[in-house]
C-alpha positions, 0 to 999 in steps of 0.5 A: 512428575509432580516435582517437575511440574512445580519446578517448571511453574516456579521458573521466572519468565523473562520479560523482553523490553520494548524497543523504540524500533517496534513502536512509532511514538507519533504514528501518522497516516498519509492520504494521497490522491492521484489521476492515472491516464493511459495513452493510445500506446499503452503508456501510463502516467500519473498526476498528483492531485493532493495529499493530507498527513494526519495523526493516527494509526491505520486499521488492519486493512488486508483487503485494501491492498493485494499481497503481490502484483501482476503485470500492469498493477502498481507498487507504492513504496516509501523511501528514506533520504538514502533512497532505501525502501521502507515499506511497499504495497501493491495496488490493482490496476485502477484503470481496470474496473469490474462492474455488476449490474442487473440484466433484462432477466433480473440476473446479476452480471459482471462486466470488465471495463478498461478505462483511459483515465480515472482518479485513485486514492491511497491511505498509508501508514506513514513511516517516520523516515519517509522522504518520498513515495514512488508509484511504479508500474509492474512491467513483468512477472519478475516484479520489475517496475517502471517508475511513474511518479515520485511524491516528495514529502516536505521535511520539517 
């Protein structure tokens, strides 16, 4: 038993090389600002306000975006120049807000509001091969989407 323990502890451990695919050499963040509007027919549209690209790496923000979307939520996807998806995040429908307030009995209450128009912002880790970002609405339980806006990034 002792001999086998010595043999195992003396074996060499293989170091795996770090490839360029695993590390972004110059990580960048993109900040996107939009306005979303829903008309009387229930159709949504998104207007682009601004974007800022800066150097940096996103912190782990698991609470910022949801893991899967429901009908009416948004899917934000980064695409390369061949229109292949690079990464996606799901966003709760920004038109649905929940507010908390104190009632007359000094008890907290929650109230769900459905807005017709509201601004919203995204902070994403920008993939180095991203050429455009698509925001789409989830239309059904099969995660089929309807594209609402395409934001093109300038190539330098």
